Biopython code that builds the backbone (N, CA, C, O; Angstrom):
import numpy as np
from Bio.PDB.StructureBuilder import StructureBuilder

atoms = [
    (1, "MET", "N", (136.344, 87.866, 95.589)),
    (1, "MET", "CA", (135.808, 86.849, 94.664)),
    (1, "MET", "C", (134.772, 86.023, 95.406)),
    (1, "MET", "O", (135.061, 85.422, 96.441)),
    (2, "SER", "N", (133.576, 86.001, 94.871)),
    (2, "SER", "CA", (132.538, 85.179, 95.495)),
    (2, "SER", "C", (132.551, 83.798, 94.861)),
    (2, "SER", "O", (132.896, 83.647, 93.690)),
    (3, "GLY", "N", (132.176, 82.800, 95.635)),
    (3, "GLY", "CA", (132.196, 81.440, 95.126)),
    (3, "GLY", "C", (131.046, 81.156, 94.187)),
    (3, "GLY", "O", (131.053, 80.145, 93.484)),
    (4, "ALA", "N", (130.046, 82.045, 94.163)),
    (4, "ALA", "CA", (128.874, 81.800, 93.317)),
    (4, "ALA", "C", (129.238, 81.980, 91.853)),
    (4, "ALA", "O", (129.873, 82.964, 91.474)),
    (5, "GLN", "N", (128.832, 81.026, 91.044)),
    (5, "GLN", "CA", (129.122, 81.106, 89.607)),
    (5, "GLN", "C", (127.928, 81.747, 88.914)),
    (5, "GLN", "O", (126.907, 81.095, 88.697)),
    (6, "THR", "N", (128.057, 83.027, 88.568)),
    (6, "THR", "CA", (126.975, 83.718, 87.894)),
    (6, "THR", "C", (127.236, 83.724, 86.404)),
    (6, "THR", "O", (128.384, 83.769, 85.963)),
    (7, "LYS", "N", (126.170, 83.679, 85.635)),
    (7, "LYS", "CA", (126.314, 83.653, 84.186)),
    (7, "LYS", "C", (126.412, 85.089, 83.688)),
    (7, "LYS", "O", (125.402, 85.783, 83.573)),
    (8, "THR", "N", (127.622, 85.529, 83.396)),
    (8, "THR", "CA", (127.819, 86.894, 82.931)),
    (8, "THR", "C", (128.172, 86.892, 81.458)),
    (8, "THR", "O", (128.913, 86.017, 81.009)),
    (9, "PRO", "N", (127.668, 87.839, 80.699)),
    (9, "PRO", "CA", (127.979, 87.885, 79.271)),
    (9, "PRO", "C", (129.455, 88.142, 79.032)),
    (9, "PRO", "O", (130.102, 88.858, 79.796)),
    (10, "GLY", "N", (129.985, 87.552, 77.963)),
    (10, "GLY", "CA", (131.386, 87.769, 77.624)),
    (10, "GLY", "C", (132.327, 87.040, 78.545)),
    (10, "GLY", "O", (133.506, 87.380, 78.638)),
    (11, "ASN", "N", (131.807, 86.025, 79.237)),
    (11, "ASN", "CA", (132.647, 85.277, 80.160)),
    (11, "ASN", "C", (132.973, 83.892, 79.601)),
    (11, "ASN", "O", (133.324, 82.976, 80.345)),
    (12, "GLY", "N", (132.852, 83.754, 78.277)),
    (12, "GLY", "CA", (133.125, 82.456, 77.669)),
    (12, "GLY", "C", (132.017, 81.462, 77.939)),
    (12, "GLY", "O", (132.227, 80.253, 77.845)),
    (13, "ASP", "N", (130.837, 81.962, 78.273)),
    (13, "ASP", "CA", (129.734, 81.083, 78.640)),
    (13, "ASP", "C", (128.661, 81.093, 77.559)),
    (13, "ASP", "O", (127.476, 80.946, 77.856)),
    (14, "GLU", "N", (129.073, 81.266, 76.304)),
    (14, "GLU", "CA", (128.083, 81.310, 75.227)),
    (14, "GLU", "C", (127.654, 79.910, 74.816)),
    (14, "GLU", "O", (126.631, 79.739, 74.153)),
    (15, "GLN", "N", (128.442, 78.903, 75.212)),
    (15, "GLN", "CA", (128.129, 77.532, 74.826)),
    (15, "GLN", "C", (126.889, 77.044, 75.565)),
    (15, "GLN", "O", (126.629, 77.479, 76.687)),
    (16, "PRO", "N", (126.126, 76.150, 74.955)),
    (16, "PRO", "CA", (124.969, 75.583, 75.648)),
    (16, "PRO", "C", (125.423, 74.815, 76.883)),
    (16, "PRO", "O", (126.447, 74.132, 76.863)),
    (17, "ARG", "N", (124.664, 74.932, 77.933)),
    (17, "ARG", "CA", (125.033, 74.282, 79.186)),
    (17, "ARG", "C", (124.813, 72.780, 79.089)),
    (17, "ARG", "O", (123.797, 72.324, 78.564)),
    (18, "LEU", "N", (125.764, 72.023, 79.593)),
    (18, "LEU", "CA", (125.590, 70.577, 79.667)),
    (18, "LEU", "C", (124.904, 70.242, 80.984)),
    (18, "LEU", "O", (125.030, 70.964, 81.973)),
    (19, "SER", "N", (124.186, 69.146, 80.973)),
    (19, "SER", "CA", (123.604, 68.688, 82.232)),
    (19, "SER", "C", (124.746, 68.199, 83.117)),
    (19, "SER", "O", (125.805, 67.837, 82.604)),
    (20, "PRO", "N", (124.552, 68.182, 84.435)),
    (20, "PRO", "CA", (125.642, 67.746, 85.322)),
    (20, "PRO", "C", (126.233, 66.405, 84.917)),
    (20, "PRO", "O", (127.449, 66.222, 84.969)),
    (21, "GLY", "N", (125.385, 65.467, 84.516)),
    (21, "GLY", "CA", (125.876, 64.148, 84.110)),
    (21, "GLY", "C", (126.769, 64.243, 82.888)),
    (21, "GLY", "O", (127.852, 63.659, 82.858)),
    (22, "GLU", "N", (126.317, 64.983, 81.871)),
    (22, "GLU", "CA", (127.119, 65.131, 80.652)),
    (22, "GLU", "C", (128.415, 65.867, 80.970)),
    (22, "GLU", "O", (129.470, 65.559, 80.416)),
    (23, "ASN", "N", (128.321, 66.841, 81.867)),
    (23, "ASN", "CA", (129.502, 67.608, 82.229)),
    (23, "ASN", "C", (130.545, 66.705, 82.868)),
    (23, "ASN", "O", (131.731, 66.805, 82.556)),
    (24, "MET", "N", (130.108, 65.826, 83.758)),
    (24, "MET", "CA", (131.042, 64.927, 84.423)),
    (24, "MET", "C", (131.690, 63.995, 83.414)),
    (24, "MET", "O", (132.888, 63.723, 83.499)),
    (25, "ILE", "N", (130.904, 63.499, 82.453)),
    (25, "ILE", "CA", (131.441, 62.585, 81.444)),
    (25, "ILE", "C", (132.477, 63.315, 80.599)),
    (25, "ILE", "O", (133.557, 62.789, 80.331)),
    (26, "ALA", "N", (132.136, 64.532, 80.181)),
    (26, "ALA", "CA", (133.064, 65.309, 79.351)),
    (26, "ALA", "C", (134.344, 65.586, 80.138)),
    (26, "ALA", "O", (135.445, 65.492, 79.595)),
    (27, "LEU", "N", (134.197, 65.925, 81.410)),
    (27, "LEU", "CA", (135.364, 66.221, 82.241)),
    (27, "LEU", "C", (136.217, 64.974, 82.406)),
    (27, "LEU", "O", (137.442, 65.039, 82.312)),
    (28, "ALA", "N", (135.573, 63.838, 82.652)),
    (28, "ALA", "CA", (136.312, 62.584, 82.821)),
    (28, "ALA", "C", (137.091, 62.251, 81.559)),
    (28, "ALA", "O", (138.244, 61.826, 81.621)),
    (29, "LYS", "N", (136.446, 62.450, 80.409)),
    (29, "LYS", "CA", (137.129, 62.162, 79.145)),
    (29, "LYS", "C", (138.323, 63.091, 78.968)),
    (29, "LYS", "O", (139.398, 62.656, 78.555)),
    (30, "ALA", "N", (138.136, 64.357, 79.276)),
    (30, "ALA", "CA", (139.227, 65.321, 79.107)),
    (30, "ALA", "C", (140.401, 64.959, 80.017)),
    (30, "ALA", "O", (141.558, 64.995, 79.600)),
    (31, "VAL", "N", (140.088, 64.612, 81.256)),
    (31, "VAL", "CA", (141.145, 64.237, 82.206)),
    (31, "VAL", "C", (141.853, 62.983, 81.717)),
    (31, "VAL", "O", (143.079, 62.889, 81.765)),
    (32, "GLU", "N", (141.067, 62.025, 81.247)),
    (32, "GLU", "CA", (141.645, 60.765, 80.769)),
    (32, "GLU", "C", (142.590, 61.031, 79.603)),
    (32, "GLU", "O", (143.701, 60.503, 79.559)),
    (33, "GLU", "N", (142.138, 61.852, 78.663)),
    (33, "GLU", "CA", (142.983, 62.168, 77.504)),
    (33, "GLU", "C", (144.246, 62.902, 77.947)),
    (33, "GLU", "O", (145.323, 62.710, 77.383)),
    (34, "HIS", "N", (144.092, 63.753, 78.975)),
    (34, "HIS", "CA", (145.229, 64.564, 79.431)),
    (34, "HIS", "C", (146.298, 63.688, 80.072)),
    (34, "HIS", "O", (147.493, 63.910, 79.874)),
    (35, "TYR", "N", (145.864, 62.691, 80.842)),
    (35, "TYR", "CA", (146.821, 61.877, 81.587)),
    (35, "TYR", "C", (147.212, 60.595, 80.870)),
    (35, "TYR", "O", (148.112, 59.887, 81.322)),
    (36, "LYS", "N", (146.552, 60.283, 79.757)),
    (36, "LYS", "CA", (146.822, 59.020, 79.073)),
    (36, "LYS", "C", (148.302, 58.863, 78.702)),
    (36, "LYS", "O", (148.879, 57.812, 78.979)),
    (37, "PRO", "N", (148.939, 59.873, 78.084)),
    (37, "PRO", "CA", (150.348, 59.704, 77.702)),
    (37, "PRO", "C", (151.239, 59.401, 78.911)),
    (37, "PRO", "O", (152.145, 58.573, 78.820)),
    (38, "LYS", "N", (150.985, 60.066, 80.040)),
    (38, "LYS", "CA", (151.823, 59.860, 81.219)),
    (38, "LYS", "C", (151.664, 58.437, 81.749)),
    (38, "LYS", "O", (152.656, 57.775, 82.057)),
    (39, "THR", "N", (150.432, 57.970, 81.856)),
    (39, "THR", "CA", (150.230, 56.622, 82.386)),
    (39, "THR", "C", (150.801, 55.601, 81.422)),
    (39, "THR", "O", (151.331, 54.579, 81.860)),
    (40, "ALA", "N", (150.709, 55.844, 80.128)),
    (40, "ALA", "CA", (151.255, 54.925, 79.132)),
    (40, "ALA", "C", (152.772, 54.844, 79.298)),
    (40, "ALA", "O", (153.352, 53.760, 79.226)),
    (41, "GLU", "N", (153.407, 55.987, 79.519)),
    (41, "GLU", "CA", (154.858, 55.993, 79.707)),
    (41, "GLU", "C", (155.231, 55.198, 80.954)),
    (41, "GLU", "O", (156.173, 54.406, 80.934)),
    (42, "LYS", "N", (154.491, 55.414, 82.035)),
    (42, "LYS", "CA", (154.788, 54.709, 83.285)),
    (42, "LYS", "C", (154.700, 53.200, 83.070)),
    (42, "LYS", "O", (155.577, 52.456, 83.510)),
    (43, "GLU", "N", (153.649, 52.750, 82.399)),
    (43, "GLU", "CA", (153.470, 51.311, 82.222)),
    (43, "GLU", "C", (154.527, 50.750, 81.285)),
    (43, "GLU", "O", (154.876, 49.573, 81.376)),
    (44, "GLN", "N", (155.040, 51.582, 80.386)),
    (44, "GLN", "CA", (156.064, 51.108, 79.454)),
    (44, "GLN", "C", (157.381, 50.853, 80.203)),
    (44, "GLN", "O", (158.055, 49.852, 79.959)),
    (45, "THR", "N", (157.735, 51.755, 81.106)),
    (45, "THR", "CA", (159.023, 51.638, 81.787)),
    (45, "THR", "C", (158.997, 50.548, 82.846)),
    (45, "THR", "O", (160.044, 50.207, 83.397)),
    (46, "ARG", "N", (157.833, 49.994, 83.145)),
    (46, "ARG", "CA", (157.743, 48.978, 84.176)),
    (46, "ARG", "C", (158.481, 47.720, 83.778)),
    (46, "ARG", "O", (158.506, 46.753, 84.539)),
]
sb = StructureBuilder()
sb.init_structure("model")
sb.init_model(0)
sb.init_chain("A")
sb.init_seg("    ")
for serial, (resi, resn, name, xyz) in enumerate(atoms, 1):
    if name == "N":
        sb.init_residue(resn, " ", resi, " ")
    sb.init_atom(name, np.array(xyz, "f"), 0.0, 1.0, " ", f" {name:<3s}", serial, name[0])
structure = sb.get_structure()
């Protein structure tokens, strides 16, 4: 497995590419949504 990310057809890469900035924002939002329930639970039990 090479570390280089090549754009190969049929690799789920049909979506338009986001700019690095947009990608980071989207990733941050996804992570935030993913961990929100856990952090909410932690703060509740405090």
